[in-house]
C-alpha positions as CSV (number, residue, x, y, z in Angstrom):
1,M,-147.8,-29.7,-4.1
2,R,-148.7,-26.9,-6.1
3,S,-146.9,-25.7,-9.4
4,I,-145.9,-22.0,-9.6
5,D,-145.8,-19.9,-12.1
6,S,-142.1,-18.4,-12.6
7,A,-143.7,-15.4,-13.1
8,E,-145.4,-14.7,-9.9
9,N,-144.4,-11.9,-7.4
10,F,-143.0,-13.8,-4.7
11,T,-141.4,-9.8,-2.9
12,G,-144.0,-9.9,-0.6
13,L,-143.0,-12.9,1.2
14,A,-139.8,-13.0,0.7
15,T,-138.2,-12.1,3.8
16,P,-139.0,-10.8,7.5
17,S,-140.0,-6.8,7.4
18,C,-136.8,-6.1,9.0
19,W,-135.1,-7.0,5.1
20,Q,-135.3,-3.7,2.8
21,P,-131.7,-3.6,1.0
22,A,-132.0,-2.4,-2.5
23,G,-130.9,-3.9,-5.7
24,S,-131.4,-7.1,-7.5
25,A,-132.5,-10.4,-5.8
26,C,-128.8,-11.8,-5.8
27,D,-127.8,-8.7,-4.3
28,R,-130.6,-9.1,-1.8
29,W,-129.9,-12.8,-1.5
30,D,-126.3,-11.5,-0.9
31,E,-127.0,-9.5,1.9
32,Q,-129.6,-11.3,4.1
33,M,-126.7,-14.5,3.7
34,L,-123.9,-12.8,4.9
35,A,-125.9,-11.2,8.2
36,W,-126.8,-14.5,8.3
37,K,-123.5,-15.4,8.4
38,R,-122.2,-12.6,10.8
39,C,-125.4,-13.6,13.0
40,Q,-124.1,-17.2,13.8
41,R,-120.7,-15.4,14.4
42,R,-121.6,-13.5,16.9
43,A,-123.5,-16.3,18.4
44,G,-120.4,-17.9,18.3
45,R,-121.7,-20.8,16.3
46,S,-120.0,-23.2,13.5
47,L,-121.8,-22.7,9.9
48,H,-121.3,-26.2,9.4
49,H,-121.6,-28.3,12.4
50,D,-123.0,-31.1,10.7
51,R,-119.9,-31.1,8.6
52,D,-117.3,-31.5,11.1
53,S,-116.1,-35.1,12.0
54,V,-116.8,-38.4,9.9
55,E,-118.7,-38.7,12.7
56,A,-121.4,-36.4,12.4
57,A,-121.5,-37.1,8.8
58,R,-122.5,-40.9,9.1
59,G,-125.2,-39.4,11.7
60,Y,-126.3,-37.0,8.7
61,W,-126.8,-39.8,6.2
62,E,-128.2,-42.3,8.9
63,T,-130.5,-39.1,9.8
64,V,-131.8,-38.4,6.0
65,W,-131.9,-42.1,4.8
66,H,-134.0,-43.3,7.9
67,H,-135.9,-40.7,9.0
68,Q,-136.3,-37.8,6.1
69,P,-137.1,-39.9,3.1
70,E,-140.0,-37.6,1.2
71,R,-136.8,-34.9,0.8
72,L,-134.5,-37.8,-1.1
73,E,-137.9,-39.5,-3.2
74,L,-138.9,-36.4,-4.5
75,L,-135.7,-35.0,-5.9
76,L,-134.9,-38.7,-6.9
77,S,-138.1,-39.1,-9.1
78,R,-137.6,-35.2,-10.9
79,L,-134.0,-36.6,-11.7
80,K,-135.5,-39.8,-13.1
81,P,-134.4,-41.2,-15.6
82,A,-130.8,-40.9,-14.4
83,A,-128.9,-43.7,-16.7
84,G,-126.7,-42.7,-19.2
85,R,-126.7,-39.2,-17.8
86,T,-124.5,-36.7,-16.8
87,I,-124.8,-35.6,-12.8
88,L,-123.2,-32.7,-11.0
89,D,-124.5,-32.5,-7.1
90,I,-123.4,-29.5,-5.8
91,G,-123.2,-29.7,-2.0
92,S,-123.5,-33.7,-1.6
93,G,-122.8,-34.0,1.7
94,P,-121.8,-37.9,2.4
95,G,-123.8,-38.6,-1.5
96,V,-127.7,-39.3,0.4
97,L,-128.1,-38.7,-3.4
98,A,-125.6,-39.2,-5.5
99,I,-124.9,-42.5,-4.0
100,P,-128.5,-43.4,-5.5
101,L,-128.0,-41.7,-8.7
102,A,-124.6,-43.7,-9.2
103,E,-126.2,-47.2,-8.9
104,A,-128.8,-45.8,-11.6
105,G,-126.8,-45.8,-13.8
106,A,-125.4,-42.3,-14.3
107,A,-122.1,-40.7,-13.7
108,V,-122.2,-38.0,-10.8
109,T,-120.0,-35.4,-9.6
110,A,-119.7,-34.2,-5.9
111,V,-118.5,-31.0,-5.1
112,E,-118.5,-30.6,-1.3
113,P,-116.7,-28.3,1.0
114,S,-116.7,-30.9,3.9
115,A,-113.4,-34.4,3.8
116,A,-115.3,-35.8,6.5
117,M,-118.6,-36.2,4.2
118,L,-116.3,-37.1,1.0
119,H,-115.0,-39.9,3.3
120,V,-118.5,-41.5,4.2
121,L,-119.3,-40.9,1.1
122,R,-117.0,-43.1,-0.2
123,E,-117.1,-45.2,2.7
124,K,-120.7,-45.9,2.0
125,A,-120.2,-46.2,-1.9
126,A,-117.6,-48.4,-1.3
127,R,-119.5,-50.7,0.9
128,R,-122.2,-51.2,-1.3
129,K,-120.0,-51.6,-4.7
130,T,-121.9,-48.2,-6.2
131,P,-120.1,-47.0,-9.7
132,E,-117.3,-44.8,-9.0
133,I,-118.2,-40.8,-7.9
134,K,-116.3,-38.3,-8.7
135,C,-115.5,-36.4,-5.9
136,V,-114.8,-32.3,-5.5
137,N,-112.9,-31.3,-2.1
138,L,-114.0,-27.7,-3.0
139,R,-117.0,-24.9,-1.8
140,W,-119.4,-24.7,-5.1
141,E,-117.6,-20.8,-5.3
142,Q,-114.5,-22.1,-5.3
143,V,-115.2,-24.4,-8.3
144,I,-113.3,-23.3,-11.3
145,P,-114.7,-25.4,-13.7
146,E,-112.1,-25.9,-16.5
147,R,-109.8,-27.2,-13.8
148,D,-112.2,-28.7,-11.2
149,L,-114.4,-30.3,-13.6
150,N,-112.4,-30.3,-17.2
151,S,-113.5,-33.9,-18.9
152,H,-116.8,-34.4,-16.9
153,Q,-118.9,-31.2,-18.1
154,P,-121.3,-30.4,-19.7
155,F,-123.3,-31.8,-17.0
156,D,-127.5,-32.9,-18.0
157,L,-128.2,-32.3,-14.3
158,V,-127.4,-29.9,-11.7
159,V,-128.9,-30.4,-9.1
160,A,-128.1,-28.6,-4.9
161,S,-130.6,-29.4,-2.3
162,L,-131.0,-27.1,0.8
163,S,-127.3,-26.4,-0.2
164,L,-126.8,-23.2,-1.4
165,L,-124.8,-20.9,1.3
166,V,-123.2,-19.5,-0.9
167,L,-122.0,-15.8,-1.1
168,G,-122.0,-14.4,-4.6
169,L,-125.3,-16.0,-5.8
170,R,-125.2,-14.5,-9.4
171,E,-121.6,-15.8,-9.9
172,S,-122.7,-19.4,-8.2
173,L,-125.8,-19.4,-10.8
174,L,-123.7,-17.7,-13.6
175,K,-121.3,-20.8,-13.5
176,M,-124.4,-23.4,-12.9
177,R,-125.3,-22.2,-16.2
178,Q,-122.3,-22.6,-18.1
179,V,-121.7,-25.9,-16.5
180,C,-125.0,-27.4,-17.5
181,A,-125.2,-29.1,-21.2
182,P,-127.7,-27.4,-23.7
183,G,-131.0,-28.8,-22.9
184,G,-130.1,-30.1,-19.8
185,Q,-131.7,-29.0,-16.4
186,I,-131.0,-27.4,-12.7
187,F,-132.8,-28.6,-9.7
188,L,-132.4,-26.1,-6.6
189,L,-134.3,-27.2,-3.5
190,W,-134.2,-24.4,-0.9
191,S,-136.9,-24.2,2.3
192,R,-139.3,-20.8,2.0
193,S,-138.4,-18.2,4.3
194,H,-140.6,-18.8,6.6
195,N,-140.9,-21.6,8.3
196,L,-141.8,-23.3,12.0
197,W,-137.5,-23.7,12.5
198,T,-136.7,-19.9,11.9
199,E,-140.2,-19.4,14.5
200,E,-138.3,-20.8,17.0
201,L,-134.6,-19.5,16.9
202,R,-136.6,-16.5,16.4
203,W,-136.5,-16.5,20.1
204,L,-134.0,-19.4,21.1
205,Y,-130.9,-16.8,20.0
206,P,-132.4,-13.6,22.0
207,E,-132.7,-15.8,25.3
208,L,-129.3,-18.2,24.2
209,Y,-127.0,-15.2,23.2
210,G,-128.7,-11.6,23.8
211,I,-128.6,-11.4,19.7
212,E,-131.4,-10.8,17.6
213,Y,-131.7,-14.1,14.6
214,A,-131.0,-13.1,11.4
215,P,-132.2,-15.9,8.7
216,K,-131.4,-17.4,6.0
217,P,-132.4,-15.8,2.5
218,G,-135.4,-17.4,1.2
219,A,-136.5,-19.9,-1.8
220,E,-138.6,-17.3,-2.6
221,L,-136.1,-14.5,-3.1
222,L,-133.8,-17.0,-5.1
223,L,-136.7,-17.8,-8.1
224,Q,-136.7,-13.9,-8.1
225,A,-133.4,-14.0,-8.4
226,I,-133.1,-16.6,-10.8
227,N,-136.1,-14.6,-13.0
228,E,-134.0,-11.7,-13.2
229,L,-131.0,-13.4,-14.5
230,Q,-132.9,-15.6,-17.5
231,A,-134.2,-12.0,-18.4
232,E,-130.2,-10.7,-19.0
233,L,-129.3,-14.3,-20.8
234,D,-131.8,-13.6,-22.8
235,S,-131.5,-10.6,-23.3
236,S,-127.9,-10.2,-23.2
237,S,-128.1,-12.7,-26.1
238,Q,-130.2,-11.1,-28.2
239,K,-128.0,-8.4,-28.3
240,D,-124.9,-10.2,-29.1
241,F,-126.3,-12.8,-31.7
242,Q,-129.0,-10.6,-34.0
243,P,-127.2,-7.0,-34.7
244,A,-129.5,-4.4,-35.6
245,T,-127.4,-3.8,-38.1
246,N,-125.6,-5.4,-41.3
247,E,-121.9,-3.9,-39.9
248,K,-119.7,-6.6,-38.3
249,I,-119.3,-6.1,-34.7
250,D,-117.1,-7.6,-32.4
251,V,-119.2,-9.5,-30.3
252,R,-116.7,-9.7,-27.2
253,S,-115.6,-7.0,-27.3
254,E,-120.0,-5.5,-27.4
255,S,-120.0,-8.1,-24.9
256,S,-117.9,-7.2,-22.7
257,R,-118.6,-2.8,-22.7
258,R,-121.7,-4.3,-22.0
259,S,-120.5,-6.0,-18.5
260,Q,-118.4,-3.7,-17.6
261,K,-121.2,-0.8,-17.5
262,F,-124.0,-3.3,-15.4
263,L,-122.5,-6.5,-14.1
264,S,-121.1,-6.9,-10.8
265,N,-120.4,-10.4,-9.2
266,L,-120.2,-11.1,-5.9
267,S,-116.7,-13.6,-5.0
268,F,-116.3,-14.2,-1.7
269,S,-113.7,-16.9,0.6
270,G,-116.3,-18.4,2.1
271,G,-117.4,-15.8,5.0
272,E,-114.1,-16.4,7.0
273,N,-113.2,-12.9,6.8
274,L,-116.8,-11.2,7.8
275,K,-116.1,-8.8,10.4
276,S,-118.1,-5.1,10.1
277,S,-116.8,-4.5,7.0
278,P,-120.0,-3.0,4.9
279,L,-120.3,-5.9,1.7
280,S,-119.7,-3.6,-1.4
281,A,-115.9,-4.4,0.0
282,H,-116.3,-8.0,-1.4
283,R,-117.1,-6.6,-4.4
284,V,-114.6,-7.7,-7.4
285,T,-114.4,-7.4,-11.0
286,S,-117.4,-9.5,-12.6
287,Q,-116.3,-12.7,-15.4
288,P,-118.3,-11.2,-19.0
289,L,-121.4,-12.2,-19.0
290,R,-120.5,-13.5,-22.3
291,K,-118.9,-16.2,-20.8
292,Y,-121.7,-18.2,-20.1
293,L,-123.7,-17.6,-23.5
294,P,-123.7,-19.8,-26.3
295,E,-120.8,-19.7,-28.5
296,D,-120.2,-17.6,-31.3
297,N,-122.4,-17.7,-34.2
298,Q,-124.6,-20.6,-32.1
299,P,-128.4,-18.0,-31.2
300,A,-129.9,-19.0,-28.1
301,S,-133.3,-18.1,-29.5
302,K,-135.2,-17.7,-32.6
303,S,-138.0,-16.0,-31.3
304,P,-137.5,-12.3,-29.6
305,L,-136.8,-13.9,-25.7
306,A,-136.4,-18.1,-25.2
307,P,-139.4,-19.4,-24.4
308,E,-140.3,-19.9,-20.1
309,R,-138.1,-22.3,-18.7
310,I,-137.9,-21.6,-15.6
311,K,-140.5,-23.2,-13.3
312,A,-141.2,-24.0,-9.0
313,E,-143.0,-26.6,-7.6
314,E,-144.2,-25.8,-3.9
315,V,-143.2,-29.2,-1.5
316,E,-143.2,-29.8,1.9
317,F,-141.1,-32.3,3.4
318,I,-140.9,-33.3,7.4
319,Y,-137.4,-32.8,9.2
320,R,-137.0,-35.2,11.7
321,E,-134.4,-36.1,14.1
322,S,-134.3,-39.2,16.6
323,F,-133.1,-39.5,20.0
324,C,-132.2,-42.3,22.6
325,S,-133.4,-40.2,25.1
326,K,-133.6,-36.8,26.7
327,A,-129.9,-36.7,28.5
328,D,-129.0,-38.0,24.0
329,A,-130.7,-34.9,22.6
330,L,-129.7,-32.3,25.6
331,R,-126.6,-33.2,24.5
332,H,-126.6,-33.1,20.6
333,F,-128.2,-29.9,21.1
334,Q,-125.2,-28.4,23.5
335,D,-123.1,-28.7,20.7
336,Y,-125.7,-27.5,18.2
337,F,-125.5,-24.0,19.8
338,G,-122.4,-24.2,21.2
339,L,-123.2,-24.0,24.9
340,N,-121.5,-24.9,28.3
341,G,-123.0,-27.9,29.3
342,N,-122.5,-26.5,33.2
343,D,-124.7,-23.2,32.1
344,L,-127.6,-24.1,33.9
345,R,-129.6,-20.8,32.7
346,R,-129.3,-21.9,28.4
347,T,-129.8,-25.5,29.4
348,A,-133.0,-24.2,31.1
349,I,-133.6,-22.5,27.9
350,I,-133.2,-26.1,25.8
351,E,-135.5,-27.3,28.3
352,K,-138.0,-25.3,27.5
353,F,-137.2,-25.6,23.7
354,F,-137.9,-29.1,23.7
355,R,-141.2,-28.8,25.6
356,R,-141.7,-27.0,22.7
357,N,-140.7,-29.2,20.4
358,L,-139.5,-33.1,21.4
359,V,-142.0,-35.9,20.7
360,W,-142.2,-39.2,22.0
361,R,-142.9,-42.1,19.5
362,D,-142.1,-45.6,19.4
363,G,-140.0,-46.1,22.1
364,V,-137.6,-43.0,20.9
365,W,-137.5,-39.0,21.4
366,F,-138.0,-37.2,17.9
367,L,-137.5,-33.7,16.8
368,E,-140.1,-33.2,13.9
369,H,-141.4,-29.7,12.1
370,P,-142.5,-29.1,8.9
371,V,-140.1,-27.5,6.1
372,P,-141.8,-25.5,3.5
373,A,-139.8,-25.1,0.5
374,L,-139.4,-24.0,-3.5
375,L,-138.2,-27.2,-5.9
376,I,-137.1,-25.3,-8.9
377,T,-136.4,-26.7,-12.4
378,W,-134.1,-24.2,-14.3
379,Q,-133.7,-25.3,-17.9
380,P,-131.0,-21.8,-18.8
381,A,-130.4,-23.0,-22.6
């Protein structure tokens, strides 16, 4: 693993050459995420295939625990010590992180949009006699901290592991900052824009659906967005708390006027209404940035700008799924890609995909590929 300076410029690596949207990194993230969601709908695919049923949620638990231990070990090692700390797990799934963290002594809140995933989380926690985990059955975009997290915030640690399928990245990041305790940390694990799985999808989508594959935004763009947002927070904090004159300034009204000038967040319903309307049609009035800054008369820093608080590690883990037979794998991927089992042409394409990707080892068929990612650590205040 290589440590990456947060100021490093990833612009040239962030996305394929077809992506050239203007604006902030948050805007570019939302453009790309919206394009990806539209692509899935054009293909007739569910956006949350692995969340549709309790059976699928149990399968996800088994897959991660048995075949993807590197990812769990990486995150658990960074989140220690957990005892006595409050932890928010965004997109918790069936509790692959939340349960071991609670067992280590943390007070854990799990935010997860899938009722099936939370059912399995509670099921596994009860079987292991895990300390209580507070569960919030909402998308992160839907969460209102004062209503849904109440006495459980602020959190010492906020973590989102491969779960940032959000439209409205700016608002989502600001909300994480809002619920993070002073001196707390936010951990974001997200894959890079270029990986073997994305390359497979680039040839599969034209073959299966007759459309070009639009990839999700990558970790390089996420890191750039956090750097831009933190710089803006630092700048706004200094303007709010260090007036240039001896005159008294109404901080809230000044911040509000400033926010109307250069802040606009995206607020989406999760992508349910993704027809041909332009991205700008989804824009709403933003919350003032003041909401996310320290309380009045509490300067964020004595220096002109707060010290560097964003770090990133270049990491790689192996994604693995196991199948007892090729027939089992075929049924899985027909379901995954939303295909009819009687479609011989598309079945032949999946079999070609198998020849490129399935590996026979120890009596089991495996689909496995490396996932290059960034683990971003953000200490916002």
